[in-house]
N, C-alpha and C positions, 0 to 999 in steps of 0.2 A: 504493500500500500504506500509506503514512504517513497519508494522509487517512482511509482506512478504519479504521486502528488508532485514530486520534484520536477518530473518531465512536464506536467501540465503547467506548472508555474513558469518554467523556462519558455514554453510556447506563448504564454500570456505576455511575458516581458518582450519576447521577440516581436510579437504582433504589434505591441504598443510602440516599439522602436521604429518599426517600418511605417506605421501611421504618422509618427512625428517627422520622419525623414521626408515625407511628402509635403509637409507644410512649408510655405515660403518660396518654394521653387515652382517649376513648371509641372503641370500634370501630364501624365503620359497620354491622357485622352483629351488634351487641350486642342480645340479645333483651330484651323487657320485663322478664322475670324476672331476667336478669343485671344490668340497670341498677338495679333495685330492690335486689338483693343488694349491689351495689357501694355504693349510697347508704346502706344500713344499716351496712356496714362502716365507711364514712367517718364517719357520725354517731356510731357506737359508739366511734370513736377520738378524737372531739373532746372536749377537756377542758371546754368550755363552749359556750354558744350564746345568742343573744338570741332571745326568744320573743314573738310577737304573736298574739293570738287575737281574731277578730271573729265575729259571728254574724248570721244573718238569719232572720226568721220567728218570733222569740220573742213570746209573747203579752204584752199589757199588764198582766196580772195573774198571780199565782202566783209560785213560786220558780223561778229559772232562772239559769244561768251565761251572761252576755252577752258577755264578752270579757276581755281582760287583756293585760298587757305586762310583761316583766321579763327578768332574766338567770337562766339555769339553769347549774349547775356540778356537775361530778362530785365526790364520788360521789352526793350526794343533797341538793342545795341549790337554793333559789329565793329571789329577792328582787325584788318587783315589786308591781303593783297589779292586782287582779281586780275586774271589774265584775259585780255580781250583782243580780238582782231578788229582793227579799224583802219580804213583807207589802205588795205593791203598789207598792213604790218601788225605783228603781234606785239602788244605792249603790256607792261605790268603797271597797274594802277594801285597805289596805296589808298585804301578806302576806310573811312570811319563813318559809322552811322549812329546817331543818337536821337532817340525820340522822333523819328520820322524825317530828320534832316540828314542828308548824305553829303559828306565831304570827300573830295578826291584830290590826290596829288599825282598829276600825270607826269610822264617823262618830260624833262627840261623845265618843269615848273619849279619855282623857288619855294612854294608852300602849298597849303591846302586851299581849295575853293569850294564853295557850296555848289553842288551840281544836281541836275535832274538825272537820276541813275539810268533812265532810258537812253540818254545820250551816249552812254558807254555800253549799251546793250544788256542791261540787267535791271532787275527790280530792286527794291530796298532790301539789302542784305540784313538789316537790323530786324526785319520781320520774320526771319527764318524760324524763330521759336514761338511765333504767335500761334496759339492753338487753333485759330480759325482760318488763317491764311498761310501758315508756315509749313514746315516739313511734316509735322505730325498729322496734318489733315489728310495727307496721302494715305496714311495707314488705314483709316476707317472709310475712305472713299474707294478703296480697292474693290473691284468687281470680280466675282467668281474666284475668291482666293483659294489656293490649294497649297497644302503642306508639301515641302520638298525635302531634300536631304539634310542631315545633320553633318556639321564639319567643325573643325577647330580653327580659331583665329587667335594667335598668340596664346595658345593653351586654353582658350575659352570656348565652350561649346555654343555654337550658333545653329539656328534652324532657319532654313529658307522658306519663304512664302511667296508664291508667284500669283500674278493676276493682271488685270488691266485697269487703267485709269482714264477718266475723261480727259481728252486732249486739252480742253480749255483750262482745266484745273492746273495742269502742268505748265501750260503757256503762261498763266498768271504768276506762277512761282518762278519759272526759269525762262523758257522761250519756246516757240514753235513756229514753223512756217505753215502749218495747217492744223489749227486747233480743233478742226472737225474730226481729225483722226485720233483714235484711241492710242494710248501709250502703254507698252508692256513694262511691267515692273517686277523686280525680284528684291524682296527685303530679306536681310539677314538679321535675326534677333537673338541676342544672348538668352538662352533658355532659363538660366538661373535668375539673372537680374531683371530680365525683360527690357534691357537697354537695346535700342536700335543701333546696330553697328554699321550697316551699309544698305544703300538703296541703289539699284541698277535700273536705269530707265532707258528704253529704246523706243524711238519715235522719229517723226519728221522735224528734228530740231534745226537742221541746217538747210534742208530742201524738202519741198512738199512731195517730191518723187522718190527720195532716197531716205533711208533710215540712218540715224546717228545715235550716239549714246552718251549719257552722263552717268557718272558714278559718284555718289555722295558717301563719304565716310565720316562717322561721328565717333568721338571719344572724349575722355576727360569730363564726364558728366559731373556737374556740381563743383567744378574747380573754382578757386577764388579768382575772379576776373573783375577788373575795374576798367571801364571804358569812359573816357571823357571827350567832349568835343575839342577839336584842335583849334588853335588860333588861325585866322585867315588873313591873307594879305592881299 
């Protein structure tokens, strides 16, 4: 009787431990939509994040957003560098955005000037963390989301979710030559933390007849970031 009681007790402890191990992380039966909703909630709660953008398929001529890197902070700030193609040349523009005002220091300029971001082919980068108009809106606007493979990024387990996005939504956030066309999206979400690590977008970004791609990488959620408006001259 004593041996049987001990075994039963061990089984009870093991079952409790397994139940507890499931708390706080992702559930094995978490749907694609649930995972994207959790990633949106986590991103919307983050006070800041580091942002990297790369592109593929941009033409050698014309105006285009090529990439960028910087820090974004709530409620509406950005400090970094954007690579754009303008008048046939690729240029790096130092950009700071604070509360809806965008400042840029273009090559050969001695300081920052207030600019309309559309003139350098971008939207307001300070709005990238806005829950309604920023990156996180893409997560819950995804149509027909499907779970993909798990992989590791820098030792962290991420799960892919693929789907399609309305072209106009992506055009408002980044750009598009034909907003009527849907955009294919692949999200990589850290399964334990729910942090969005990467967004791969494929659509008519540089030509209405050909597809190009943008890849957004996010890291350093909640880092101590301070962004202030620069002096202008």
